[in-house]
C-alpha positions in Angstrom: 68.0 91.6 237.8 69.2 92.6 234.4 70.6 95.9 235.8 72.4 94.0 238.5 74.1 91.8 235.9 75.0 94.8 233.8 76.6 96.6 236.8 78.6 93.4 237.6 79.8 93.4 233.9 80.7 97.0 234.1 82.6 96.5 237.3 84.6 93.6 235.8 85.3 95.6 232.6 86.6 98.5 234.7 88.7 96.3 236.9 90.3 94.7 233.8 90.3 97.8 231.5 91.8 100.4 233.8 95.0 98.6 234.6 95.4 97.6 231.0 94.8 101.3 229.9 97.4 102.6 232.4 99.9 99.8 231.4 99.4 100.6 227.7 99.8 104.4 228.4 103.0 103.8 230.2 104.4 101.6 227.4 103.4 104.1 224.8 105.1 106.9 226.7 108.3 104.7 227.0 108.2 103.9 223.3 107.6 107.5 222.4 110.4 109.0 224.6 112.7 106.2 223.4 111.8 107.1 219.8 112.6 110.8 220.4 115.9 109.9 222.1 116.7 107.6 219.1 116.0 110.4 216.7 118.2 112.8 218.7 121.1 110.3 218.8 120.6 109.6 215.1 120.8 113.3 214.3 123.9 113.8 216.5 125.6 110.8 215.0 
């Protein structure tokens, strides 16, 4: 019974965690590339 409960908790954690992780990764990538572009434009200007 305890293992069943743990597996449900893991499944819920994954279903919540994975979309959040991919969302955060996408946002970090956008921020990072934007930062690089900002530095490039700043150096050019």
